Steps between C-alpha positions, in 0.01 A plus 500: 500500500783471755820679590712330234270613220475848654880517519522405134257779406700746715824400327343543158371843601842608629647385168227675302556823691870480420420478127194727477542831679127576490299571813591244767157522665321456168708195407435342839127573471479348152689187605281447804188536290615217274533240774266367766678552832418466865530828687813393685673401173406833344628685808826304485554585130430872550721512809792322334491687170461843659745406774770403250470831321476702821826340616661452160820693564576304815408165344705567188797607711473169685490306173811682376680440829440124503524427128873547487614618159147542365355843430119521497512567125663160444236305692204387289177688569330175607779414747504856626124489559531170689786634713308817582199297604704262711690775682182695562337193654802424713536845653165669480251214554495344846264222396744323264806313629827564315529139377150515347585824313822344373341172394211673326740736319707207376183329376394814314845518341483136390158563341559842342869554445817344364663174588741643759263755648381283787858459627578869447192611692552240773860621545408866535197447723696253712764765566238767566321269745811493721487872569266643757432824318502661160726798443358786704196313636441255778187295449524131583723301733420150375767296326494175313 
């Protein structure tokens, strides 16, 4: 399948979990049963989706900090899901360079969100990529 397709599934799951508050594990299981994935793609999806929700407070605080003038409630659920995914990849996954996370997030926004979403997401993730840590947590020291 490939990382790009796995990332797309992960973003859709993050979005779905924002809308449907049912069992996270059950929704992940059902989604993974519907697609034919290599083990590493499946592991990536599970890690990212669970990782986003395990670090949601910190990720959301980062989004609010760098999206000047935008409260989370004003950001579309799709854009919010893409931002959460991008920030998780940037600070909690050592196998993905910042610029790849940003570029992939912008592509997801172009495919799944509004006309200006790619620029909006690029702007926020670009600012986030210039910091070495998220509020309260030091994870990665790479910069773009």
